[in-house]
C-alpha positions as CSV (number, residue, x, y, z in Angstrom):
1,M,8.5,-35.5,-9.3
2,H,9.4,-34.6,-12.9
3,R,5.8,-34.6,-14.0
4,A,4.8,-32.2,-11.2
5,L,7.6,-29.9,-12.1
6,L,6.8,-30.0,-15.7
7,A,3.1,-29.4,-15.0
8,S,3.9,-26.4,-12.8
9,L,6.2,-24.9,-15.5
10,V,3.6,-25.3,-18.2
11,A,1.0,-23.7,-15.9
12,L,3.3,-20.8,-15.2
13,A,4.1,-20.3,-18.9
14,A,0.4,-20.3,-19.8
15,S,-0.5,-17.8,-17.1
16,A,2.3,-15.4,-18.2
17,C,0.9,-15.4,-21.8
18,A,-2.6,-14.8,-20.7
19,Y,-2.2,-11.2,-19.7
20,T,-2.7,-8.5,-22.3
21,P,-2.3,-4.9,-21.2
22,T,-5.0,-2.4,-22.2
23,P,-4.0,0.3,-24.7
24,T,-3.8,3.0,-22.0
25,E,-1.4,0.8,-20.0
26,A,1.0,0.7,-23.0
27,I,1.4,4.5,-22.9
28,H,4.6,5.8,-21.2
29,I,4.0,8.7,-18.9
30,V,7.0,11.0,-18.7
31,D,7.8,14.3,-17.0
32,S,10.9,15.4,-18.7
33,P,11.1,17.1,-22.2
34,A,14.3,15.1,-22.7
35,D,12.3,11.9,-22.9
36,V,10.3,13.1,-25.9
37,R,12.8,15.4,-27.7
38,F,13.1,13.2,-30.7
39,C,9.4,12.2,-30.9
40,T,6.6,13.7,-32.9
41,R,4.3,16.0,-30.9
42,L,0.7,15.1,-31.7
43,A,-1.5,17.5,-29.6
44,E,-2.3,18.8,-26.2
45,V,-4.6,16.3,-24.5
46,S,-5.6,18.4,-21.6
47,P,-5.7,22.0,-20.4
48,T,-3.7,22.9,-17.3
49,V,-5.1,20.8,-14.5
50,P,-4.3,20.6,-10.7
51,T,-2.6,17.5,-9.3
52,T,-4.9,17.5,-6.3
53,P,-7.1,14.6,-5.3
54,G,-9.0,13.5,-8.3
55,F,-6.0,13.8,-10.6
56,G,-6.4,10.1,-11.4
57,S,-9.5,10.7,-13.6
58,A,-7.7,13.6,-15.4
59,T,-4.7,11.3,-16.0
60,Q,-7.0,8.6,-17.4
61,S,-8.7,10.9,-19.8
62,M,-5.2,12.2,-21.0
63,L,-4.2,8.5,-21.6
64,E,-7.3,7.8,-23.5
65,A,-6.8,10.9,-25.7
66,T,-3.2,9.9,-26.3
67,V,-4.3,6.4,-27.4
68,A,-7.0,7.9,-29.7
69,L,-4.3,10.1,-31.4
70,G,-2.0,7.0,-31.9
71,G,0.5,8.3,-29.3
72,T,3.0,6.3,-27.4
73,H,4.0,8.8,-24.7
74,L,2.2,11.2,-22.5
75,Y,4.3,14.1,-21.4
76,L,3.1,15.8,-18.2
77,Q,4.4,19.3,-18.5
78,Q,5.1,21.1,-15.2
79,R,3.3,24.4,-15.1
80,L,4.3,25.4,-11.5
81,A,7.6,24.8,-9.7
82,D,5.8,22.6,-7.1
83,W,4.0,20.4,-9.7
84,L,0.6,21.6,-8.5
85,L,-0.4,22.3,-12.1
86,V,0.4,20.2,-15.2
87,R,-0.9,19.8,-18.7
88,G,-0.8,16.7,-20.9
89,I,0.8,16.5,-24.3
90,A,0.6,13.4,-26.5
91,Y,3.7,12.3,-28.5
92,R,4.5,9.4,-30.9
93,C,7.9,8.0,-30.5
94,G,9.5,5.5,-32.8
95,P,10.7,2.0,-31.7
96,G,14.0,1.6,-30.1
97,P,16.1,4.3,-28.5
98,A,15.8,7.8,-30.0
99,R,18.9,9.0,-31.9
100,E,19.9,12.3,-33.2
101,T,21.5,12.2,-36.7
102,V,24.5,14.4,-37.1
103,V,25.9,15.1,-40.6
104,I,29.5,16.3,-40.8
105,R,30.6,17.7,-44.1
106,A,34.2,18.2,-45.0
107,K,35.3,21.3,-47.0
108,G,37.1,20.8,-50.2
């Protein structure tokens, strides 16, 4: 009984370590400028494109361009109120939560 349990746990642990995401899977896709406000803007990775059927291939090319630039986030900027048109902008964000540094100086 214990051997069977141990064998299944070892197999489960080995299978969990076997998956390695592709570089494009590691890119975070965001749709709010607040998500990238403390990040470094790298470049626009697409012109304005429609989100109609076939948008998946446009998204894939945006992700690949973001990886090529060394980016960590792909910001999809809304160009129309109904999200019919978007453009992709690549950003590089540092590790951990983004923080704003505030310096307060006292007079005197």
